[in-house]
C-alpha positions as a Markdown table, in Angstrom:
| # | Residue | x | y | z |
|---|---|---|---|---|
| 1 | Met | 2.5 | 23.1 | 16.3 |
| 2 | Thr | -0.3 | 21.3 | 18.0 |
| 3 | Leu | -2.0 | 18.2 | 16.8 |
| 4 | Gln | -5.1 | 20.2 | 16.0 |
| 5 | Glu | -3.0 | 22.3 | 13.6 |
| 6 | Leu | -1.5 | 19.3 | 11.9 |
| 7 | Leu | -4.7 | 17.3 | 11.4 |
| 8 | Pro | -5.6 | 19.0 | 8.0 |
| 9 | Phe | -2.3 | 17.8 | 6.7 |
| 10 | Ile | -2.3 | 14.3 | 8.2 |
| 11 | Trp | -5.9 | 13.2 | 7.2 |
| 12 | Pro | -5.2 | 13.2 | 3.4 |
| 13 | Leu | -2.1 | 11.1 | 3.9 |
| 14 | Ile | -4.0 | 8.6 | 6.0 |
| 15 | Val | -6.7 | 8.4 | 3.4 |
| 16 | Ile | -4.2 | 7.9 | 0.6 |
| 17 | Gln | -2.3 | 5.3 | 2.5 |
| 18 | Leu | -5.5 | 3.3 | 3.3 |
| 19 | Ala | -6.7 | 3.5 | -0.2 |
| 20 | Leu | -3.4 | 2.3 | -1.6 |
| 21 | Leu | -3.2 | -0.5 | 0.9 |
| 22 | Ile | -6.7 | -1.8 | 0.2 |
| 23 | Val | -6.4 | -1.6 | -3.6 |
| 24 | Ala | -3.0 | -3.3 | -3.5 |
| 25 | Leu | -4.2 | -6.1 | -1.3 |
| 26 | Leu | -7.3 | -6.7 | -3.4 |
| 27 | Asp | -5.2 | -6.7 | -6.6 |
| 28 | Leu | -2.8 | -9.1 | -5.0 |
| 29 | Arg | -5.6 | -11.4 | -4.0 |
| 30 | Lys | -7.0 | -11.7 | -7.5 |
| 31 | Arg | -3.7 | -12.2 | -9.3 |
| 32 | Met | -2.6 | -15.7 | -10.1 |
| 33 | Arg | 1.1 | -14.9 | -10.5 |
| 34 | Thr | 3.3 | -12.3 | -9.0 |
| 35 | Arg | 7.1 | -11.7 | -9.0 |
| 36 | Gly | 7.9 | -13.4 | -5.8 |
| 37 | Pro | 5.8 | -15.2 | -3.2 |
| 38 | Lys | 2.4 | -13.6 | -2.3 |
| 39 | Trp | 3.2 | -13.7 | 1.5 |
| 40 | Met | 6.2 | -11.5 | 0.8 |
| 41 | Trp | 4.1 | -8.9 | -1.0 |
| 42 | Val | 1.5 | -8.9 | 1.8 |
| 43 | Leu | 4.3 | -8.0 | 4.2 |
| 44 | Ile | 5.7 | -5.3 | 2.0 |
| 45 | Ile | 2.3 | -3.8 | 1.4 |
| 46 | Leu | 1.4 | -3.8 | 5.0 |
| 47 | Phe | 4.6 | -2.7 | 6.7 |
| 48 | Val | 6.3 | -0.3 | 4.2 |
| 49 | Asn | 3.6 | 2.3 | 4.6 |
| 50 | Ile | 2.8 | 4.4 | 1.5 |
| 51 | Ile | 5.8 | 3.1 | -0.5 |
| 52 | Gly | 4.9 | -0.6 | -0.1 |
| 53 | Pro | 1.8 | -0.6 | -2.3 |
| 54 | Ile | 3.6 | 1.6 | -4.9 |
| 55 | Ile | 6.5 | -0.9 | -5.0 |
| 56 | Tyr | 4.0 | -3.7 | -5.5 |
| 57 | Phe | 2.2 | -1.9 | -8.4 |
| 58 | Ala | 5.5 | -1.0 | -10.0 |
| 59 | Val | 7.5 | -4.3 | -9.6 |
| 60 | Gly | 5.4 | -7.1 | -8.1 |
| 61 | Arg | 2.6 | -7.5 | -10.6 |
| 62 | Glu | 3.3 | -9.9 | -13.5 |
| 63 | Glu | 1.4 | -9.2 | -16.7 |
């Protein structure tokens, strides 16, 4: 398969990843308390791709 054939499948994943990343970082910024230090969550959100923001939403937020 060429890159041209794969683009229709790659673009939605890129958009989903960027949306999750932005929403997670904005949510982290406005939260006063999280489970663990905020710098750790920034690293997880940024470097663990799609799973990082999902982990933050599932585990990192303190209600």
